[in-house]
C-alpha positions, 0 to 999 in steps of 0.5 A: 375109615372116617374123613371129610369126604363122601366117596371111596374110602371115606363114607360113600363107599367102602375101599375094602369092599361093598359099601354099608351106605347105599342110600343117597345114590345121587348122580354126583356120588355115582360119578365119583364111584365110577371115577374111583373104580376106573382109577383103581382098576387101571392102577391095579392093572399097572401094578400087576404088570409091574409085579410080573416084571419085577417079581416083587411080592409087595407089588402083587399085594399092592395090585390086589389092594387096588383091584379090590378097591375097584371091585368094591366101588363096582359093588357099591354102584350096584347097590346105588342102583337099588339092586340089593339082591345082586349087591349081596351076591356080588359082595359075597363073591368079592369077599371069597375072591379076596380071601383066595387071592390073599392066601395065594399071595401069602403062599407066593411070599413063602415060596419067594423066601424059600427060593431066595428070589430078589426082586427088581428093587428100583423098578418096583419102588418106582411103581409103588411111588407112582401108586402112592402119588395116584392114591393121594391125587385121587383122594384130593380130586375125588373124595376130600372136597366132597364135605367141608374144606379141602385140608391136608388132614382130610386128604390124609384121612381119605388115603391113609389106609392105602398110603400106609401099606404102600409105604410099608412096601417101599420099606420092604423093598429098601430092606431087600436092596440093603440086605440083598435078600428078597425076604423083607419084600416077601414078608411085607407083601404077606403082611399087606395080604393079611391086612386085607383078610379081615375086610374079606371075612367081614364081607362073607360073614355079613352076607352069609348072615343075611345082613347088608352091613359094611366092612 
């Protein structure tokens, strides 16, 4: 993902997994990675709790998205500490765990459709709106000002890979509310999980092949 920032999703670290750019481990970059890891970890935990309360598949998918970001930042920090052997092992573990979680989420979506479950749409929507707000704020405060001027385009480039699936989750919840059917929520959640699979497979393929390549 290109953009005008140096950390997180836009250059210094990988939002989908371990970073392909492990050089330049300055204190500033490490601080950015730590802050992003904490923010994404806390947001993921909040979304997970909200998903358990609302039974919204899109919230489980959003939680997986954010927790994977936190794991990716943690792996990047290991690489910045020059612990390349641990970085490779942890990246493979992250990729394997992401595949298992994504597949489990798709299965959960199928069960939700079969059981005709309807999530708590208002609460789930509020949680997703909060996640979108935090994502944009994080891109603004931590990432978008690292290289060049802070612009709306830079913020969008840094946050779009999160904002788009989260926005899709809102659309799925709205459709579930209008149709009184949980299927749209479940289908969008399964789609977000499928969106994560290529990044997970890239981590596994790169590490099993002995390379330190990125996403």
